[in-house]
C-alpha positions in Angstrom: 37.0 -7.1 7.2 36.4 -4.2 5.2 38.9 -1.4 5.4 38.1 1.9 6.7 38.2 4.5 3.7 39.9 7.7 4.0 37.8 10.8 3.7 37.9 12.2 0.3 36.9 15.4 -1.1 37.4 18.9 0.0 37.4 19.3 3.8 36.6 22.6 5.1 34.9 23.5 8.6 34.7 27.1 8.6 32.8 26.9 12.0 35.4 25.3 14.0 37.2 28.4 14.7 34.4 29.2 16.9 34.4 26.4 19.4 34.8 27.5 22.8 37.9 25.5 24.5 39.4 25.3 27.9 42.7 26.7 28.0 44.3 24.0 30.2 43.0 20.9 28.5 39.9 18.9 29.4 36.3 18.8 27.7 34.1 20.0 30.5 33.6 23.8 30.7 32.1 25.4 33.8 31.4 29.0 34.5 34.7 29.8 36.0 36.8 27.8 33.4 39.2 29.8 31.6 38.7 29.5 27.9 40.1 30.7 24.7 37.2 33.5 25.0 38.2 34.5 28.2 41.9 34.8 26.9 41.0 37.2 24.0 38.5 39.3 25.9 41.3 39.7 28.5 43.8 40.7 25.7 41.1 43.3 24.7 40.7 44.7 28.0 44.5 44.9 28.2 44.9 46.8 25.0 42.2 49.3 26.2 44.2 49.7 29.2 47.4 50.2 27.3 45.9 52.6 25.0 43.7 54.7 27.3 45.6 54.4 30.5 49.3 53.8 30.1 49.3 55.6 26.9 48.0 59.0 28.0 49.6 59.1 31.5 52.0 61.7 30.4 49.4 63.8 28.9 52.2 65.8 26.9 51.3 69.2 25.1 53.1 67.6 21.8 51.6 64.1 22.1 52.9 60.8 21.1 51.5 58.6 18.4 49.8 56.6 21.2 48.4 59.6 23.0 47.4 61.0 19.6 45.2 57.6 18.9 43.7 58.0 22.3 42.8 61.5 21.9 41.3 61.0 18.5 39.1 58.0 19.7 38.2 59.9 22.8 37.0 63.0 20.6 35.1 60.8 18.1 33.2 59.1 20.6 32.6 62.3 22.6 31.1 64.0 19.4 29.0 61.3 18.6 27.3 61.1 22.0 26.8 64.8 22.1 25.4 64.8 18.5 23.3 61.9 19.1 22.1 61.9 22.7 22.4 65.7 23.3 24.4 67.6 26.0 22.4 65.4 28.7 23.9 62.1 27.3 27.6 63.2 28.1 27.5 62.3 31.7 27.1 58.7 30.3 30.1 59.2 27.6 32.6 56.9 29.7 30.1 53.9 29.6 29.8 54.4 25.7 33.4 54.9 25.2 34.3 51.8 27.0 31.7 49.7 24.9 33.2 51.2 21.8 36.8 50.7 22.5 36.6 47.3 23.8 34.4 46.2 20.9 37.0 47.8 18.5 39.8 46.0 19.8 38.1 42.6 20.4 37.1 42.9 16.5 40.7 43.6 15.6 42.2 41.0 17.8 39.9 38.5 16.1 41.6 39.3 12.7 44.9 37.9 13.8 45.5 34.6 12.5 45.1 31.6 14.9 43.1 34.3 17.4 39.9 33.9 18.5 37.0 36.3 17.7 35.2 36.9 20.9 32.6 39.3 19.3 31.4 36.4 16.9 29.8 34.8 19.9 26.3 35.8 20.6 26.9 34.9 24.5 29.5 38.0 24.4 27.4 40.4 22.2 24.1 39.5 24.1 25.6 40.4 27.4 26.8 43.7 26.2 23.4 44.4 24.4 21.4 43.3 27.6 23.4 45.3 29.9 22.6 48.5 27.6 19.0 47.5 27.6 18.7 47.3 31.3 21.0 50.4 32.0 18.7 52.4 29.6 15.5 51.2 30.9 16.3 51.7 34.4 17.5 55.2 33.9 14.3 56.1 31.9 12.0 54.9 34.7 14.2 56.4 37.3 14.4 59.8 35.4 10.8 60.0 34.2 8.7 57.5 36.2 5.5 56.5 34.5 6.2 59.1 32.1 8.8 57.0 30.4 6.0 54.8 29.0 5.3 57.8 26.6 7.9 56.5 24.5 5.5 53.9 23.3 2.7 56.4 22.8 3.2 58.5 19.3 1.1 61.5 20.1 1.9 63.0 16.5 -0.1 60.0 15.1 -3.8 59.8 14.4 -5.8 59.0 17.4 -7.2 55.7 15.9 -3.6 54.6 14.9 -2.0 55.3 18.3 -3.0 51.8 20.1 -1.5 50.0 17.0 1.6 52.0 16.8 2.1 51.6 20.7 1.9 47.7 20.2 4.6 48.0 17.8 6.8 50.2 19.6 6.5 47.9 22.4 7.5 45.0 20.6 10.2 46.7 18.9 11.6 48.1 22.1 11.8 44.7 23.6 13.4 43.2 20.4 16.2 45.6 20.7 18.8 43.8 22.7 18.3 40.7 20.3 18.8 43.0 17.0 21.6 44.9 18.9 23.7 41.7 19.5 22.9 39.6 16.5 24.0 42.5 14.2 27.5 42.4 15.9 27.9 38.9 16.4 26.6 37.9 12.9 28.7 40.3 10.8 31.9 39.2 12.5 30.9 35.4 12.3 30.2 35.6 8.7 33.2 37.2 7.7 35.6 34.8 9.4 33.7 32.0 8.1 34.1 33.1 4.5 37.7 33.7 4.9 37.9 30.0 6.4 36.3 28.8 3.2 38.6 30.5 0.9 41.7 29.7 3.1 40.6 26.0 2.7 40.4 26.4 -1.2 43.7 28.0 -1.2 45.2 24.9 0.7 43.8 22.4 -1.5 44.9 24.2 -4.6 48.5 24.8 -3.4 50.7 26.9 -5.7 47.5 27.5 -8.0 45.6 29.1 -5.4 45.9 32.7 -6.8 42.2 33.3 -7.0 41.5 32.2 -3.5 44.5 34.1 -2.0 43.3 37.3 -3.8 39.8 36.7 -2.4 41.4 36.3 1.1 43.1 39.7 1.0 40.0 41.5 -0.4 37.7 40.0 2.3 40.3 40.6 5.0 40.4 44.2 4.0 36.8 44.4 4.1 36.9 42.8 7.4 39.3 45.4 8.7 36.6 48.0 7.7 33.7 46.0 9.2 35.5 45.6 12.5 35.5 49.4 13.1 32.0 49.9 11.5 30.3 47.4 13.7 31.9 49.0 16.9 30.5 52.4 15.9 27.1 50.8 14.9 26.8 49.3 18.5 27.9 52.7 20.1 25.7 54.8 17.8 22.7 52.7 18.7 23.4 52.8 22.3 23.5 56.5 22.1 20.1 56.4 20.2 18.5 54.3 23.1 20.2 56.9 25.6 18.5 59.6 24.0 15.1 57.9 24.0 15.5 57.3 27.7 16.5 60.9 28.3 13.9 62.3 26.2 11.1 59.8 25.9 8.4 62.3 24.6 7.6 62.0 20.7 
């Protein structure tokens, strides 16, 4: 009887960190099953509450550190909404602020070793992107009625080109939630996968893993920046779509 050979060579599975698992054992996942995704999304929500609710409840004239961070985040997003969407867009500021701060915390929590990067899953980012898409579309139709369709008709273009451009605009409009969600999930997944690959090299090389460890530190620093930038990109694209809904005429 032939003996079973042990696996040889470098064994790195960078995608294992994205597997959704039930929190309390078992293999079957239903829509109501608490999973590692549920846990880390709940922690992100808890961080948002601690920063924006608990951390600012005193509203001191001389703010504490946590209140200063909350006020900086508030002012940053407020100015972004005002600059991109205009004064009319400020009434929708709470929604955009909630999206931004949730994604920021979800991204940064995903950088903690042994944690789960919820924003690396397309199911999470697609849900947020689809919510933005439906909200913007409904808002545009409610405010402008049939006039909202003018967003697809580029009146500044030559008449002969307008039908072709209208078709392109329609396609690009309905692709928005796809690009909106894949951009965030893809960037977060790629960075975490690369870190895991270099961590595998470091584990194999042992004390001689100077280069992989240096690479991990560099990529980790880059991912810290990416975690914030991707939240900013998601929020600013939401502002752009909001501007189109409020002012559809080209």
